[in-house]
Every structure is written in C-alpha cells, then in structure tokens.
C-alpha positions, 0 to 999 in steps of 0.5 A: 499499499502506498501513502496516497492509497492509505490517505483515502482509507484512513478514516475508514480504518480508524472507524474500523469499517474496512475489511480485515485484510485491508485493516492489516495492510493499513496497520503494516503501512502505518508501522513502516511509515512515520509520516502516515502514522503522524497523519493517522494520529492527528486524524484520530485526535480530531475524530475523538474531539468531534465524537466528544462534542456530539456526546455533550448534552445541552440543557434544553433552556440554554438557548433561551437563557442566552437570548 
C-alpha cells in the first residue's frame, strides 16, 4: 500500500469499517511510514474531539437563557 492509497482509507481504518485484510494492510503501512502514522494520529485526535462534542448534552433551556 502506498501513502496516497492510505490517505483515502484512513478514516475508514480509524472507524474500523474496512475488511480485515485491508485493516491489516493499513496497520502494516502505518508501522513502516512515520509520516502516515503522524497523519493517522492527528486524524484520530480530530475524530475524538468531534465525537466528544456530539456526546455533550445541552440543557434544553440554554438557548433561551443566552437570548
């Protein structure tokens, strides 16, 4: 797997949505390519922040109070 191919699959890899054989290929590439490993780490952090934002419950009266 080359870097360009990996970049098209990284989100699917991080979300566990690739077939097992592709997950393994991506994992091997990340172990051997520091640049892609760094990109994957940054993407994982970004997805984590986005996921945490989704989980926060907002008081239903928050918007009324802000006005």
